[in-house]
C-alpha positions as CSV (number, residue, x, y, z in Angstrom):
1,M,9.6,-1.7,22.6
2,T,11.1,1.1,24.6
3,G,9.0,4.0,25.9
4,S,9.9,6.3,23.1
5,R,9.3,3.8,20.4
6,S,5.9,2.8,22.1
7,K,5.0,6.5,22.3
8,N,5.8,7.1,18.6
9,V,4.1,4.0,17.5
10,S,0.9,4.9,19.5
11,L,0.8,8.4,18.1
12,N,1.4,7.3,14.5
13,T,-1.3,4.6,14.8
14,I,-3.9,6.9,16.4
15,F,-3.4,9.5,13.8
16,A,-3.2,7.0,11.0
17,L,-6.5,5.2,12.0
18,S,-8.3,8.6,12.6
19,C,-7.2,9.9,9.2
20,Q,-7.8,6.8,7.2
21,A,-11.2,6.3,8.8
22,F,-12.3,9.7,7.7
23,N,-10.6,9.2,4.3
24,L,-12.7,6.1,3.8
25,L,-15.9,8.0,4.2
26,I,-15.0,10.9,2.0
27,N,-13.5,8.5,-0.7
28,F,-16.7,6.7,-1.0
29,I,-18.7,10.0,-1.2
30,T,-16.3,11.1,-4.0
31,R,-16.6,7.8,-5.8
32,T,-20.3,8.0,-5.7
33,V,-20.4,11.5,-7.1
34,F,-17.7,10.5,-9.7
35,I,-19.9,7.6,-10.9
36,K,-23.2,9.5,-10.9
37,V,-21.7,12.5,-12.7
38,L,-19.2,11.0,-15.1
39,G,-20.0,7.2,-15.3
40,T,-18.2,3.9,-15.4
41,E,-16.1,4.7,-18.6
42,Y,-14.3,7.5,-16.8
43,L,-13.8,5.1,-13.8
44,G,-12.1,2.7,-16.1
45,V,-9.8,5.4,-17.6
46,N,-8.9,6.5,-14.0
47,G,-8.0,2.9,-13.0
48,L,-6.1,2.2,-16.2
49,F,-3.8,5.4,-16.1
50,T,-3.3,4.9,-12.4
51,N,-1.8,1.4,-13.3
52,V,0.3,2.7,-16.2
53,L,1.9,5.3,-14.1
54,T,2.5,2.9,-11.2
55,I,4.7,1.0,-13.6
56,L,6.6,4.3,-14.5
57,S,7.3,4.7,-10.8
58,F,10.0,1.9,-11.2
59,A,12.3,4.8,-12.0
60,E,12.4,5.5,-8.2
61,L,14.6,2.3,-8.3
62,G,14.4,1.9,-4.5
63,I,16.5,4.9,-3.8
64,G,14.1,6.0,-1.2
65,N,14.2,2.7,0.7
66,A,18.0,2.6,0.5
67,I,18.5,6.1,1.9
68,V,15.8,5.9,4.6
69,F,17.4,2.6,5.7
70,N,20.7,4.4,6.0
71,L,19.0,7.3,7.9
72,Y,17.9,5.1,10.8
73,K,21.2,4.8,12.6
74,P,22.3,8.5,12.1
75,L,18.9,9.6,13.5
76,A,19.2,7.1,16.5
77,V,22.6,8.6,17.4
78,G,22.0,12.2,16.3
79,D,24.6,12.4,13.6
80,K,23.5,15.5,11.9
81,L,26.3,15.7,9.5
82,K,25.5,12.3,8.0
83,I,21.8,13.1,7.9
84,G,22.5,16.2,5.9
85,S,24.7,14.4,3.5
86,L,22.2,11.6,2.9
87,M,19.3,14.1,2.4
88,A,21.4,16.0,-0.1
89,L,22.0,12.8,-2.2
90,Y,18.3,12.1,-1.8
91,K,17.4,15.4,-3.3
92,K,19.6,15.0,-6.4
93,A,18.3,11.5,-6.9
94,Y,14.7,12.5,-6.8
95,T,15.1,15.5,-9.1
96,M,16.6,13.2,-11.7
97,I,13.9,10.6,-11.2
98,G,11.2,13.2,-11.7
99,L,12.8,14.3,-15.0
100,F,13.2,10.7,-16.1
101,V,9.6,9.9,-15.5
102,A,8.3,13.0,-17.3
103,I,10.4,12.1,-20.5
104,T,9.6,8.4,-20.4
105,G,5.9,9.1,-19.7
106,L,5.6,11.4,-22.6
107,G,7.3,8.8,-24.7
108,L,4.4,6.3,-24.0
109,T,1.7,8.6,-25.2
110,P,1.7,7.2,-28.8
111,L,1.2,3.7,-27.4
112,L,-2.1,4.4,-25.6
113,G,-4.0,2.9,-28.5
114,V,-2.2,-0.5,-27.9
115,I,-3.1,-0.9,-24.3
116,I,-6.8,0.1,-24.7
117,K,-8.7,-2.6,-26.4
118,K,-12.0,-0.7,-26.7
119,A,-11.8,3.1,-26.8
120,P,-13.9,4.6,-24.0
121,D,-16.9,6.6,-25.1
122,I,-15.9,10.0,-23.7
123,P,-15.6,13.5,-25.2
124,E,-12.1,14.4,-24.0
125,N,-8.9,13.4,-25.8
126,I,-7.5,10.3,-24.1
127,S,-3.9,11.7,-24.5
128,V,-4.7,14.9,-22.7
129,L,-6.1,12.9,-19.8
130,Y,-3.1,10.7,-19.7
131,N,-0.6,13.6,-19.6
132,L,-2.5,15.2,-16.7
133,F,-2.1,11.9,-14.8
134,L,1.5,12.0,-15.8
135,A,1.9,15.5,-14.5
136,N,0.5,14.6,-11.0
137,T,3.0,11.7,-10.9
138,V,6.0,13.8,-12.0
139,V,5.3,16.7,-9.4
140,S,5.1,14.1,-6.7
141,Y,8.9,13.6,-7.0
142,F,9.7,17.4,-6.3
143,F,10.0,18.6,-2.6
144,A,8.7,15.1,-1.5
145,Y,12.0,13.7,-0.4
146,K,12.0,15.6,2.9
147,K,8.9,13.7,4.1
148,N,11.0,10.7,4.6
149,I,13.2,12.1,7.3
150,I,10.1,12.9,9.2
151,I,8.9,9.3,8.8
152,A,12.3,7.8,9.5
153,E,12.4,9.6,12.9
154,Q,9.0,7.9,13.8
155,K,6.9,11.1,13.4
156,N,4.8,9.9,10.5
157,Y,1.8,11.5,12.3
158,I,3.0,14.9,11.3
159,V,3.0,13.9,7.5
160,L,-0.4,12.3,8.1
161,I,-1.9,15.6,9.4
162,V,-0.6,17.5,6.4
163,T,-1.8,14.8,4.0
164,Q,-5.3,14.8,5.7
165,V,-5.8,18.5,5.6
166,V,-4.8,18.8,1.9
167,N,-6.8,15.6,0.9
168,V,-10.0,17.0,2.5
169,A,-9.5,20.3,0.6
170,K,-8.9,18.4,-2.6
171,I,-12.0,16.2,-2.3
172,I,-14.2,19.1,-1.5
173,F,-13.1,21.2,-4.5
174,Q,-13.2,18.1,-6.7
175,I,-16.9,17.4,-5.7
176,I,-17.9,20.9,-6.1
177,F,-16.3,21.2,-9.6
178,L,-17.7,17.9,-10.7
179,F,-21.2,19.0,-9.8
180,V,-20.8,22.4,-11.3
181,T,-18.8,21.7,-14.6
182,H,-19.0,17.9,-15.1
183,Q,-15.4,18.3,-16.3
184,Y,-13.0,15.4,-15.7
185,I,-10.0,17.6,-16.7
186,I,-10.7,20.1,-13.9
187,Y,-11.0,17.1,-11.5
188,L,-7.4,16.1,-12.5
189,I,-5.9,19.6,-12.4
190,I,-7.2,20.0,-8.7
191,Q,-5.4,16.8,-8.0
192,I,-2.1,18.2,-9.4
193,I,-2.4,21.4,-7.4
194,C,-3.0,19.6,-4.2
195,T,-0.1,17.2,-4.7
196,I,2.2,20.1,-5.1
197,T,0.8,21.9,-2.1
198,E,1.1,18.8,0.2
199,N,4.8,18.4,-0.8
200,I,5.7,22.0,-0.2
201,I,4.1,22.0,3.2
202,C,6.0,18.9,4.3
203,Y,9.1,20.4,2.9
204,I,8.7,23.6,5.0
205,V,7.8,21.6,8.1
206,A,10.9,19.4,7.7
207,D,13.0,22.5,7.5
208,K,11.6,23.8,10.8
209,L,12.0,20.4,12.5
210,Y,15.5,19.9,11.2
211,P,17.1,23.4,10.6
212,Y,20.5,21.7,10.2
213,L,19.4,20.4,6.7
214,K,20.1,24.0,5.5
215,D,23.7,23.9,6.7
216,P,26.6,23.3,4.2
217,V,26.7,19.7,3.3
218,V,29.7,17.5,3.4
219,P,29.4,14.9,0.6
220,L,29.4,11.3,1.5
221,N,32.9,9.6,1.1
222,K,33.4,7.0,-1.7
223,E,32.9,4.0,0.5
224,E,29.5,5.2,1.9
225,T,28.4,6.2,-1.6
226,S,29.4,2.8,-3.2
227,E,27.5,1.0,-0.3
228,I,24.3,3.0,-1.1
229,I,24.8,2.5,-4.9
230,K,25.1,-1.3,-4.3
231,D,21.9,-1.3,-2.4
232,V,20.2,0.8,-5.0
233,K,21.3,-1.6,-7.8
234,A,19.7,-4.5,-5.8
235,L,16.6,-2.5,-4.9
236,A,16.2,-1.5,-8.7
237,L,15.6,-5.1,-9.7
238,Y,13.3,-5.5,-6.7
239,K,11.4,-2.3,-7.5
240,F,11.0,-3.0,-11.2
241,G,9.6,-6.5,-10.4
242,S,7.3,-5.0,-7.8
243,V,5.7,-2.4,-10.0
244,I,5.2,-5.0,-12.7
245,L,3.6,-7.3,-10.2
246,N,1.3,-4.7,-8.6
247,G,0.7,-2.4,-11.5
248,T,-0.4,-4.5,-14.5
249,D,-3.8,-6.0,-13.7
250,N,-5.8,-3.0,-15.1
251,I,-3.6,-2.9,-18.2
252,L,-4.2,-6.6,-18.7
253,I,-7.9,-6.2,-18.2
254,S,-8.1,-3.2,-20.6
255,S,-6.1,-5.0,-23.4
256,M,-7.6,-8.4,-23.0
257,I,-11.3,-7.7,-21.8
258,G,-12.2,-3.9,-22.0
259,V,-12.0,-0.5,-20.2
260,R,-15.5,-0.9,-18.8
261,E,-14.5,-3.9,-16.8
262,V,-11.6,-2.0,-15.4
263,G,-14.3,0.4,-14.0
264,L,-16.3,-2.4,-12.5
265,V,-13.3,-3.9,-10.9
266,S,-12.1,-0.5,-9.6
267,N,-15.2,-0.4,-7.2
268,Y,-14.2,-3.7,-5.5
269,V,-10.5,-2.5,-5.5
270,L,-11.7,0.6,-3.9
271,L,-12.9,-1.5,-1.0
272,T,-9.6,-3.5,-0.7
273,T,-7.5,-0.3,-1.0
274,S,-9.6,1.5,1.5
275,C,-9.1,-1.3,3.9
276,S,-5.3,-1.5,3.0
277,S,-5.0,2.2,3.6
278,I,-6.2,1.8,7.1
279,L,-4.4,-1.3,7.9
280,N,-1.2,-0.2,6.2
281,K,-1.1,2.8,8.4
282,V,-1.2,0.6,11.4
283,T,1.7,-1.5,10.1
284,E,3.5,1.5,8.8
285,A,3.4,3.0,12.2
286,F,5.7,0.2,13.4
287,T,8.1,0.4,10.4
288,S,10.3,3.3,11.6
289,S,10.3,1.8,15.0
290,V,11.3,-1.6,13.6
291,G,14.1,0.2,11.7
292,N,15.3,1.8,14.9
293,L,15.0,-1.6,16.9
294,N,17.0,-3.5,14.2
295,A,19.7,-0.9,14.2
296,T,20.1,-1.1,18.0
297,S,19.0,-4.5,19.1
298,D,20.1,-8.2,19.0
299,P,18.5,-10.9,16.9
300,G,16.5,-12.3,19.8
301,K,14.7,-9.2,20.5
302,Q,14.1,-8.6,16.9
303,Y,12.6,-12.0,16.6
304,E,10.4,-11.7,19.6
305,V,9.0,-8.3,18.1
306,F,8.6,-10.0,14.7
307,K,6.3,-12.7,16.2
308,K,4.1,-10.1,17.7
309,L,3.9,-8.0,14.6
310,L,3.1,-11.0,12.5
311,F,0.2,-12.0,14.8
312,I,-1.2,-8.5,14.8
313,T,-1.0,-8.2,11.0
314,V,-2.4,-11.7,10.3
315,W,-5.3,-11.0,12.7
316,I,-6.2,-7.6,11.2
317,Y,-5.8,-8.7,7.6
318,G,-7.7,-12.0,8.2
319,F,-10.5,-10.1,9.8
320,A,-10.7,-7.6,6.9
321,S,-10.5,-10.4,4.3
322,V,-13.3,-12.4,5.9
323,G,-15.4,-9.2,5.9
324,L,-14.6,-8.3,2.4
325,I,-15.6,-11.7,1.1
326,L,-18.9,-11.9,3.0
327,V,-20.0,-8.2,3.0
328,S,-18.8,-6.7,-0.4
329,Q,-21.5,-8.1,-2.5
330,S,-24.3,-6.7,-0.4
331,F,-22.5,-3.4,-0.1
332,I,-22.0,-3.0,-3.8
333,T,-25.6,-3.9,-4.6
334,T,-27.0,-1.4,-2.0
335,W,-24.4,1.3,-2.9
336,L,-24.5,1.2,-6.8
337,G,-26.9,-1.5,-7.8
338,R,-26.7,-5.0,-9.2
339,D,-25.3,-3.8,-12.6
340,Y,-22.0,-3.1,-10.8
341,L,-21.6,-6.6,-9.3
342,L,-18.8,-8.9,-10.2
343,E,-18.9,-12.8,-9.8
344,M,-17.9,-14.3,-6.6
345,P,-14.7,-16.0,-7.9
346,V,-13.4,-12.6,-9.0
347,L,-14.1,-11.1,-5.5
348,I,-12.3,-14.1,-3.8
349,A,-9.3,-13.7,-6.2
350,I,-9.2,-9.9,-5.4
351,V,-9.3,-10.5,-1.7
352,A,-6.7,-13.2,-1.9
353,E,-4.2,-10.7,-3.3
354,F,-5.2,-8.3,-0.6
355,Y,-4.5,-10.8,2.1
356,V,-1.3,-12.3,0.9
357,K,0.3,-8.9,0.2
358,G,-0.9,-7.5,3.6
359,V,0.3,-10.4,5.7
360,H,3.7,-10.4,3.8
361,S,4.3,-6.7,4.8
362,V,5.8,-7.9,8.0
363,A,8.6,-10.0,6.4
364,Y,9.1,-7.1,3.8
365,T,9.5,-4.6,6.6
366,Y,12.0,-6.7,8.3
367,R,14.0,-7.5,5.1
368,S,14.2,-3.9,4.2
369,T,15.0,-2.5,7.7
370,L,17.7,-5.2,8.2
371,G,19.2,-4.1,4.9
372,F,19.0,-7.3,3.0
373,F,18.6,-5.5,-0.4
374,V,21.2,-7.5,-2.4
375,E,20.2,-10.9,-1.3
376,G,16.5,-10.5,-2.3
377,R,17.0,-8.5,-5.5
378,W,15.7,-11.1,-8.0
379,S,12.6,-12.2,-6.1
380,A,10.2,-9.4,-7.2
381,L,11.3,-9.8,-10.8
382,A,10.6,-13.5,-10.7
383,A,7.1,-12.7,-9.2
384,A,6.4,-10.3,-12.0
385,V,7.3,-12.8,-14.7
386,I,5.2,-15.6,-13.1
387,N,2.3,-13.2,-12.7
388,L,2.4,-12.0,-16.3
389,V,2.5,-15.7,-17.7
390,L,-0.2,-16.9,-15.3
391,S,-2.4,-13.9,-15.9
392,I,-2.4,-14.5,-19.6
393,I,-3.0,-18.2,-19.3
394,L,-5.6,-18.0,-16.6
395,C,-7.6,-15.1,-18.2
396,Q,-8.0,-17.2,-21.3
397,R,-9.2,-20.2,-19.2
398,I,-11.3,-18.7,-16.4
399,G,-11.7,-14.9,-17.4
400,L,-11.3,-12.0,-15.1
401,A,-10.7,-14.0,-12.0
402,G,-7.6,-15.5,-13.6
403,I,-5.8,-12.2,-13.8
404,F,-6.4,-11.5,-10.1
405,I,-5.7,-14.9,-8.7
406,A,-2.3,-15.0,-10.7
407,T,-0.9,-12.3,-8.5
408,P,-1.1,-13.8,-5.1
409,I,0.1,-17.2,-6.6
410,A,3.1,-15.4,-8.1
411,R,3.8,-13.5,-4.8
412,M,3.7,-16.8,-2.8
413,L,6.0,-18.6,-5.2
414,S,8.7,-15.9,-5.1
415,I,8.7,-13.0,-2.6
416,G,6.8,-15.1,-0.1
417,I,9.6,-17.6,-0.1
418,V,12.7,-15.4,-0.4
419,D,11.9,-12.7,2.2
420,P,11.1,-15.1,5.2
421,V,14.1,-17.2,4.4
422,L,16.3,-14.3,4.4
423,I,15.2,-12.7,7.7
424,F,15.0,-16.0,9.5
425,R,18.4,-17.4,8.3
426,K,20.5,-14.1,8.1
427,G,18.6,-12.1,10.6
428,F,17.2,-14.2,13.4
429,K,19.5,-17.3,12.8
430,K,16.4,-19.5,13.1
431,N,14.6,-22.2,11.0
432,V,12.0,-20.6,8.6
433,A,9.7,-23.6,8.9
434,E,8.1,-22.0,12.0
435,Y,7.0,-19.0,9.9
436,Y,5.2,-21.2,7.2
437,V,3.5,-23.5,9.8
438,T,2.2,-20.4,11.5
439,Y,1.3,-18.7,8.2
440,F,-0.7,-21.6,6.9
441,G,-2.3,-22.5,10.2
442,Y,-3.8,-19.0,10.4
443,F,-4.9,-19.4,6.7
444,I,-6.8,-22.6,7.3
445,L,-8.5,-21.1,10.4
446,F,-9.7,-18.1,8.4
447,V,-11.1,-20.3,5.6
448,A,-13.1,-22.2,8.2
449,I,-14.4,-18.9,9.7
450,V,-15.6,-17.8,6.3
451,F,-17.7,-20.9,5.9
452,G,-19.1,-20.5,9.4
453,C,-20.0,-16.9,9.0
454,K,-21.5,-17.5,5.6
455,M,-24.0,-20.0,7.1
456,I,-25.0,-17.4,9.8
457,L,-25.4,-14.6,7.2
458,D,-27.5,-16.9,4.9
459,W,-29.7,-17.5,7.8
460,I,-30.1,-13.8,8.7
461,N,-30.7,-12.9,5.0
462,I,-31.5,-9.1,5.4
463,S,-31.1,-6.7,2.3
464,G,-30.3,-3.0,2.1
465,W,-28.2,-0.8,4.2
466,I,-29.5,-2.4,7.4
467,G,-28.5,-5.8,6.1
468,V,-25.0,-4.5,5.2
469,I,-24.6,-3.2,8.8
470,I,-25.9,-6.4,10.5
471,N,-23.7,-8.5,8.2
472,A,-20.6,-6.4,9.1
473,I,-21.4,-6.5,12.9
474,T,-22.0,-10.3,12.7
475,V,-18.6,-10.9,10.9
476,T,-16.8,-8.6,13.4
477,V,-18.2,-10.4,16.5
478,V,-17.9,-14.0,15.2
479,F,-14.4,-13.6,13.8
480,N,-12.9,-11.7,16.7
481,S,-14.6,-13.9,19.3
482,I,-13.1,-17.2,17.8
483,V,-9.6,-15.6,17.5
484,I,-9.7,-14.3,21.1
485,S,-11.1,-17.7,22.4
486,I,-8.2,-19.5,20.5
487,F,-5.3,-17.2,21.4
488,G,-6.5,-15.2,24.4
489,R,-4.7,-17.4,26.9
490,T,-1.3,-17.5,25.0
491,K,1.8,-15.7,26.6
492,M,2.1,-13.5,23.3
493,F,-1.5,-12.3,23.4
494,K,-1.2,-11.4,27.1
495,E,2.0,-9.5,26.4
496,L,0.3,-7.6,23.6
497,Q,-2.7,-6.9,25.7
498,Q,-0.4,-5.4,28.4
499,T,1.6,-3.3,25.9
500,F,-1.6,-1.9,24.4
501,L,-3.0,-1.0,28.0
502,K,0.3,0.8,28.7
503,I,0.2,2.8,25.5
504,I,-3.4,4.0,25.8
505,T,-3.0,4.9,29.6
506,K,0.0,7.1,28.9
């Protein structure tokens, strides 16, 4: 990477890790207060409606990805006129999307009885709660589009600062009002206010950083517009498939098992999403730099950077996955009690999805930043169909674990094939077999490490918070020692080490 790209990556990564580590702490505090004050039923409602509105987000149709992709080159060469034109188009699109989500979401209100197998035992009207969730989703589309120009220019740390400050304020107010009022409705209203506040602040910051966005806009010509529309049509299919793939688990659990189980699962999902939030910020810190690289470099350089990013991603997601499998049960027991535990097969299935999705993020980043939207448009839809069919079949056969294990299987059989093939054949001009040999080689290594660490933890056998801490430290030391001993002498590892040292000494 060039000096400017390395500097931006390091800034984005430092801010991302700092913010997410702090978020991890306050999110667990909030969750603890939420459970103690409101209980598991509300937790299930929270998880269910989050999934329902995730599905509604398909209305975005990939417009954001298409326009951000088209921003990389104008930002790299300083074409302010083109940037202004793209942002004007972005604004119109997101206004229409927000209105569509509002109308469609309201239309789904009468169907809530269908997707909830057992009505939760709560005093509030379930439709009122749903519409507050809907309002938070709708307002997220207004003013938010200007965040993306900041991110596309590799200044994601600015957005992170704003998000962090607003998030801390939101959590403080939510905790105070939960203790004082015990009202879930007020909890949701605070969330809506903070979403609006965050978007407005980012909007104002973008205007100050890029004052030319206020200049008169020259509309894109027909050829440029048609190219974007072509990409959006392709991304629409991909987006629709992705939201069905990622956003139906809680709906299936609610309709086939019950809302209470959604609440129990959500505690484990909180662990994986907390890890994802931290690890995604590391990988996202590279995304805009990869977009810049792919817009200005040759396939050989792109491939070399890809290999390094894949290694980093596999390492951190492998480490997190091993830790989640081996430490989660003792953590949940100590944090909430044994009544909140799920069976080990369910935990393994949840972590499998976390790992497969996380490692795939590198291939997805390259596919989107190389602009291969049309070629991969059907893969996510195929994944969604496979996932729904497998979820229903496996849930009937093995229960809750079946719903979760269906998702990584579906991902591997569709997106996990299409994206790597596209970037290797069309992007790097190389054989994709190398990718799969590397991928499954890492996976086998991590499975072996799980069994080795499990034997050590069974021998230690300490309960309580001290046991959780000792288990986490043991997994950290054993896992990373094995990885370093195997890969520490490789050329790629040494190059990554040198890059890291250069970044932290600047």
